[in-house]
N, C-alpha and C positions, 0 to 999 in steps of 0.2 A: 655165329652164323648157325642157322638151323640145318637139319638134315637135307631138306630140299635145296638149300643153298650150296651144300657140298656136292650134291649129286649133279647139279647143272653143269659144271665144268667137265666132269667125267663123261657125261652123256655127249657133251659137245665134242670132247676129244675122241670118243669112240666113233662118233658120226663122221668126224673129219679124217679118222685114221685111214680108211680105205682110199681117201682122196689125196692122201699125202703124196702119193706118187705123181698126181696130176695137178695138185694145188700148190701154188708157190708158198714159200714160208711166210712171206709178208701177208699173204691172205690169212694164213693161220693166225698170225699175231694180231691181225686186224680183227678177226672174228673173236679171238680171246678178249681183245680190248672191248669189243662191242658187248661180248657176253658179260664182262666185268662191269661195264657201264650199266648194262641192263639190270645186272644183279644189284648194283648200288641204287639204281632208280627204284627197283622193286622194294629194296629194303627201306628206301626213303618213303616210298608210297605206303609200305606197310606201317612204317613208324608214324607217318601222318595219319593213316587210317586208325591206328591205335590211339593216337592223340585225339583225333576227332571223335573216336568212340568214347573215350574218357570224357571229352568235352561234352559230347551229346548226353552221356550219363549225368555229368555234372549239371548240364542245362535242364535235363529232365528232373533232376532232384530240385534244382532251383525253381523250375516251372511248377513242380508239385508244391514246393514251399510257398511259391507265389499264389498258386491256386488256393492253398489252405489259408494263406494270409488274406487273399481276396474274399474267401468265404467268411473269414472272421471279420474282415472289413465290411462285407455286405451285411453280416449279422449286426455288427456294430452300427453300420449306417441305418439299418432297419430300426434298431433300438434307439439310435439317435433321432431318427425321424419320428418314431413313436413318442420319444421324450420331448422332441421339439413340438409335436402336435399337442402333447399334454401341457407343455410349457406355454404354447400359444393359447391353448384353451384356458389355462390358469391365468395367463396375462390378460386375456379377454375378460375373464371373470373379475380379475382384479381391477381392470379398467372400468368395467361396469359397476363394480362395488365402489371404486373411487369416485366415479361420476355420481352415483347415488348418494354417497356420503357427502360429496361436494354440494349437491342439491339440498340435502338435508341440513348441511352446515349453513348454506345460504338462507334456508327457511328459518333455521334457528337464529341466525343473525338478524333476519327481519323481525322475528318474534321478539328477540332480545331488544331490538330498537323500539318496537312497539311498546314492550313492557317498560323500557326506560322512559319513553315518552309519557306513557301512562303514569309512571312513578313521579316524573317531574310535574305532570299536571296535578296529580294527587297531592304532591308536596306543596305546589303553589296554592292549591285549593285549601290544603290544611293550614298553610300560613295565613291565607285569607280568612278562613274560619276562626283561626286563633286570634287574628287581629279583630275580627268582628266580635268574637267572644270577649276579648279584653275590653273592646269598646262598650259592649253591653254590660260587662261587669262594672266598668267605670260609671256608666249611666245608672246602673242599679245602686252602686254605692252612693252616687250623688243623690239619687231618689231617696235612698234610705236616710241619707243625711237630711234631706229636705223633710222627710216624714218625722225624723227625730226632732228637728227644729220646730216643725209644726206641732208636734206633741207637746214640746216645751211651751210654745206659744199658747196652745189650747189650755194647758194647765195654768199658765200665768193669767190668761183672760178669765178663766173660771174662778180663780182666786180673787182677782180684782173686782169682778162683778158678781160675786156671790150674793150680796144683798139684793141687787136688782133681779137676780134669778129667783130668789125667794119671794120677792114682791110680784113676780110674774110680768115685769116690764121688759125684761131682756133675758136671752138665753144664749149660751155658747154651744155650738155644735160643729160637727165635721161634715164636709162634703168632699170625699176623696182626699186629695192632698191639700184641700183648702179649709181654712178655719172661718166660720161664719158667725158674725154677731147679728142676732135676730132681735130687732127692736119693734115693739108694737107702735103702730102709727098713732094710737090714742095718746101716747106719752109725748109725741113730737108735734102733732098737728091737730087742729080743730077740723071738724067735718068739712070736706070740700076745700080746705085751705092748704097752702104750701108754706105759710108763715110758721116758724118754729116757736113753740111755747117756751117760756122761761125754764120750766122743768126739763124740757128737751135740750135747751142750751146747756144746762148744767151737766146733763148726761153726755152730750156730745163733747163737751170740754174734757170730761174725764176720759172718754174714748180716745180723743186726740192725744192726751198726755201719755196714755199707754202705747198708742201706735207709734209715737215719735221715737220710742226706743227700738223700733224695728224698721230702720231706715232703708233696708235693702229689700223690702217687700212691696209688691204691687197691691193696691187697694182699689176695690171697685164697689160703688154703692148701687144697689138694685132697689128700685121702687116697685111695690106690689099693691094691688087693690082687690076688692071683691068684684063680683060680677054685676052689681047693681048699676044700672045706667046712670049717667050724669043727669042731675035734675035740671029742669028748665032754668032755674035760677043761676046755675053755674055753667049752662051750655054755651053761653057766649065766650066764657073763658077757657073751658075745657070741653072740647068736642067729644072726647072719649076718655075712658079710664087710662089709656096709654099716655095721653098728654098729662093727666093728673099724676100718674106714677113717675113719669119722667121729670115733671116739675119738682116733685118732692125729693127725688133722688138727687137732682141737680142742686137743690137748696141745701141738703145735708152735705154734699160734696163741697160746696162753696164755704160752708161753715168750717169743715175740717181743714180746708186749705187756708182760708183767709183769717180765721180766728185761731184754729188749732195748729197752724203752721206746718201742716203736712206738705210734702214735696208734690207740687201739682204735676210733675213729670211722671209720677208713679200713682196717680189717682185718676179715676174716671167714673162716669155714672151711666146708668141704663134704666129706661122705663120699660118694665115687663108687663104692665097692665094686670089683667085678670087671668092670664093664661098659664100661670104656674101656682095654682092653689095648693095649700098644705092641709086644708080642712074642707068640710062640706059647706058650700055656699047656701045650702037650703036652710040653715039655722043661723040665728043671730050670733051664736058663739063661734060658729065656723067662719062666718063672714068677718068677724072681728080678728080672728087669727090670720086670715088671708090679707088683711090690711096691715102691711108691715114694711119696714125698711131692713134690708140685709146689707151688712158691711162685710164684703168678701175679702179675705186676706189670703193672697197667694203665697206659695213657698218662695224663699229667696232664690233669685236667678243664679247667684254665684255659688250656691251650695252644690 
């Protein structure tokens, strides 16, 4: 108990001492009891006050700690908000970048699809061109084979008819891929006639023997004349040189087929008249060259 606590009963006793004569003992005891009770209440109040003071100090410390924590939290929150804003900005940038990349990827996919389509079309065209090239190569090889066979035919005919070539009654020549036997009409026919002379028969028989060795070739007989008009003596039979040239070509064809045993399915005749001259019709020599029979031998179809 403190000094103030010890002084309180003494003061109370001193105050009550003069009254002891007139105050009953029980009053004294009651007052002492009240004083004691008051002292205990005061001590309890003081104890609670001290406790509350300590509690207040503790609360003040805790409040300060909370304040500091709140400041730290506020700073952290501010930083977090800034970070969140930066993050949101970054996320927005990333979203924009992702969207842009997605659009770019879609464009690239479309471009890739177009390129693939173009590649497939180019591949198909390449295959088509290769097929066409192979076809052309095949045709070229077949054409070369035909030319080679025609070269052999030309050499064979030139050797077979070398004597006639020297005599000037026949010659062997080329017209592209065709071999042509050119026979003077003077050897075969009399003027204005389609009847074959005996000399012509012998020559055509030899031609047929040679041509029979080439059974896979088409043969066409062409009749040619000069440009001199048909005389009045022959006009009733031949209106123009066309008819005369056609008659002579047909007569030679019939001989080659009927006497020479050529295949009629591979033989034909054509009258070309005066319209394909090989010399100048202004001279007798030129007109004689233009009056001719040409036996055209085509390359083999199967080559």
